[in-house]
C-alpha positions as CSV (number, residue, x, y, z in Angstrom):
1,X,-16.7,63.5,-24.4
2,X,-17.6,60.0,-24.3
3,X,-15.1,57.6,-22.8
4,X,-14.7,54.1,-24.0
5,X,-15.0,51.5,-21.3
6,X,-11.7,50.1,-20.2
7,X,-11.3,46.4,-20.4
8,X,-10.2,44.7,-17.2
9,X,-7.2,42.5,-17.3
10,X,-7.9,39.0,-15.9
11,X,-6.3,38.2,-12.6
12,X,-4.4,35.2,-14.0
13,X,-3.4,34.6,-17.6
14,X,-4.8,31.7,-19.5
15,X,-1.6,29.7,-19.1
16,X,-1.6,30.3,-15.3
17,X,-5.2,29.1,-15.0
18,X,-4.5,25.9,-16.9
19,X,-1.4,25.2,-14.7
20,X,-3.5,25.9,-11.5
21,X,-6.2,23.5,-12.7
22,X,-3.7,20.7,-13.4
23,X,-2.1,21.2,-10.0
24,X,-5.5,20.9,-8.2
25,X,-6.4,17.8,-10.2
26,X,-3.0,16.2,-9.5
27,X,-3.4,17.0,-5.8
28,X,-6.8,15.4,-5.7
29,X,-5.5,12.2,-7.4
30,X,-2.6,11.9,-4.9
31,X,-4.9,12.5,-1.9
32,X,-7.3,9.8,-3.2
33,X,-4.5,7.2,-2.8
34,X,-4.3,7.9,0.9
35,X,-8.0,7.7,1.7
36,X,-9.5,4.4,3.1
37,X,-10.7,1.9,0.5
38,X,-14.4,2.1,-0.5
39,X,-16.4,-0.9,0.6
40,X,-19.0,-2.7,-1.5
41,X,-21.9,-0.7,0.0
42,X,-21.9,1.7,-3.0
43,X,-24.7,-0.3,-4.6
44,X,-28.2,0.9,-5.5
45,X,-29.8,0.0,-2.1
46,X,-26.8,1.0,0.1
47,X,-26.8,-2.4,1.7
48,X,-23.4,-3.9,2.4
49,X,-22.8,-7.1,0.5
50,X,-21.8,-10.1,2.6
51,X,-18.1,-10.8,2.6
52,X,-17.0,-14.1,1.2
53,X,-14.2,-15.4,3.3
54,X,-11.4,-17.3,1.6
55,X,-9.4,-19.8,3.6
56,X,-5.7,-20.1,2.7
57,X,-3.9,-23.3,3.6
58,X,-6.7,-25.0,5.6
59,X,-5.2,-27.3,8.4
60,X,-8.4,-28.7,10.0
61,X,-11.8,-28.0,11.3
62,X,-14.1,-29.4,14.0
63,X,-17.8,-28.9,14.7
64,X,-18.3,-28.3,18.5
65,X,-21.8,-27.0,19.2
66,X,-21.2,-26.6,22.9
67,X,-22.2,-23.6,25.0
68,X,-21.9,-21.9,28.4
69,X,-23.6,-19.1,30.2
70,X,-21.3,-16.1,30.8
71,X,-22.4,-12.8,32.2
72,X,-26.1,-13.4,31.3
73,X,-25.2,-14.4,27.8
74,X,-25.3,-18.0,26.4
75,X,-22.3,-18.4,24.2
76,X,-22.1,-21.4,21.9
77,X,-19.0,-22.4,20.1
78,X,-20.2,-23.7,16.7
79,X,-17.1,-24.4,14.7
80,X,-13.3,-24.3,15.1
81,X,-11.2,-23.9,12.0
82,X,-7.4,-23.8,11.7
83,X,-5.8,-22.3,8.6
84,X,-2.7,-20.4,7.4
85,X,-4.8,-17.3,6.8
86,X,-8.3,-16.0,6.3
87,X,-9.0,-13.3,3.7
88,X,-10.9,-11.1,6.2
89,X,-8.0,-11.0,8.6
90,X,-5.4,-8.5,7.6
91,X,-3.1,-9.0,10.6
92,X,-0.7,-11.9,10.4
93,X,0.9,-12.8,13.8
94,X,1.3,-16.6,13.8
95,X,2.0,-19.2,11.2
96,X,-1.5,-20.5,11.7
97,X,-4.8,-18.9,12.8
98,X,-7.4,-20.8,14.8
99,X,-10.8,-19.3,14.3
100,X,-13.5,-20.0,16.9
101,X,-16.9,-19.3,15.5
102,X,-19.5,-18.2,18.1
103,X,-23.2,-17.6,18.5
104,X,-24.2,-15.5,21.5
105,X,-27.7,-15.1,22.8
106,X,-28.8,-13.1,25.8
107,X,-30.5,-15.2,28.5
108,X,-34.1,-14.6,29.6
109,X,-32.9,-12.9,32.9
110,X,-31.2,-10.1,30.9
111,X,-33.3,-6.9,31.4
112,X,-30.9,-4.3,30.0
113,X,-27.7,-4.2,27.8
114,X,-24.7,-6.0,29.0
115,X,-21.1,-5.9,27.7
116,X,-18.5,-8.6,27.4
117,X,-14.9,-7.4,26.7
118,X,-13.9,-10.4,24.6
119,X,-10.2,-9.3,24.1
120,X,-9.6,-9.3,27.8
121,X,-11.7,-12.3,28.9
122,X,-11.4,-14.8,26.1
123,X,-8.3,-17.1,25.9
124,X,-7.5,-20.2,24.0
125,X,-6.1,-22.9,26.2
126,X,-3.7,-25.3,24.5
127,X,-3.2,-28.9,25.6
128,X,0.0,-27.9,27.5
129,X,-2.0,-25.3,29.5
130,X,-0.6,-22.2,27.7
131,X,-3.2,-19.4,27.2
132,X,-3.3,-17.4,24.0
133,X,-5.1,-14.0,23.7
134,X,-7.2,-13.4,20.6
135,X,-5.6,-11.4,17.8
136,X,-8.9,-10.4,16.1
137,X,-12.3,-10.2,17.7
138,X,-15.3,-10.0,15.3
139,X,-18.3,-10.2,17.6
140,X,-20.3,-7.4,19.2
141,X,-19.3,-6.6,22.8
142,X,-22.8,-5.4,23.7
143,X,-25.8,-7.6,24.1
144,X,-29.4,-6.5,24.3
145,X,-32.3,-8.5,25.7
146,X,-33.5,-11.3,23.3
147,X,-30.7,-10.6,20.9
148,X,-28.6,-13.2,19.0
149,X,-25.1,-12.3,17.7
150,X,-22.8,-14.3,15.4
151,X,-19.1,-13.7,15.3
152,X,-15.6,-15.2,15.7
153,X,-12.4,-15.0,17.6
154,X,-9.0,-15.5,15.9
155,X,-6.0,-16.8,17.8
156,X,-2.5,-17.0,16.4
157,X,-0.5,-20.2,16.8
158,X,2.9,-21.3,15.6
159,X,2.1,-24.8,14.4
160,X,-0.8,-27.1,13.6
161,X,-2.8,-28.2,16.6
162,X,-5.1,-31.0,17.4
163,X,-8.3,-28.9,17.6
164,X,-10.1,-31.4,19.9
165,X,-7.4,-30.9,22.6
166,X,-8.1,-27.1,22.9
167,X,-10.4,-25.2,25.2
168,X,-12.0,-21.7,25.1
169,X,-11.7,-20.0,28.5
170,X,-13.9,-17.1,29.3
171,X,-12.9,-15.2,32.4
172,X,-11.3,-17.2,35.2
173,X,-13.6,-20.2,35.5
174,X,-15.9,-20.7,32.4
175,X,-14.6,-23.1,29.8
176,X,-15.8,-24.7,26.6
177,X,-13.9,-27.9,25.6
178,X,-13.7,-28.5,21.9
179,X,-13.6,-32.3,22.3
């Protein structure tokens, strides 16, 4: 009276398993198109590579090297560049973009961290007095004691400007003239 072991039937047939595998692979491919793009930090050391900025349709540049003290931080305008577009700026609001390059260093009196909300305090003043808010801010808003930070502010404008006639306004009374 020995019984032969009964063979279990698989849960899915071979054809159903192949179809299920193809559906899963297809879904993974479709989902990968909606994920954010991978940056260049996938190298051996994990360090991000510096981004090389391409300037499209350059319209002018000026070296300023003037600074002011604002909220216990010495902010120096190094260069001002006007161009049709910059490769690291994905937002296009104006026909031209004026990029104000900054170097900010905390003053000796600074004992703790201080913040500067550049989008709300920084304005580009045109020769006719019109104030323009920055479209893109690429500078750290937090400054620590004895820290130096590099960055830039991008301002959209409709036409080419005489860069020497412009002024960067910080808050209500601090200005840096580009001339």
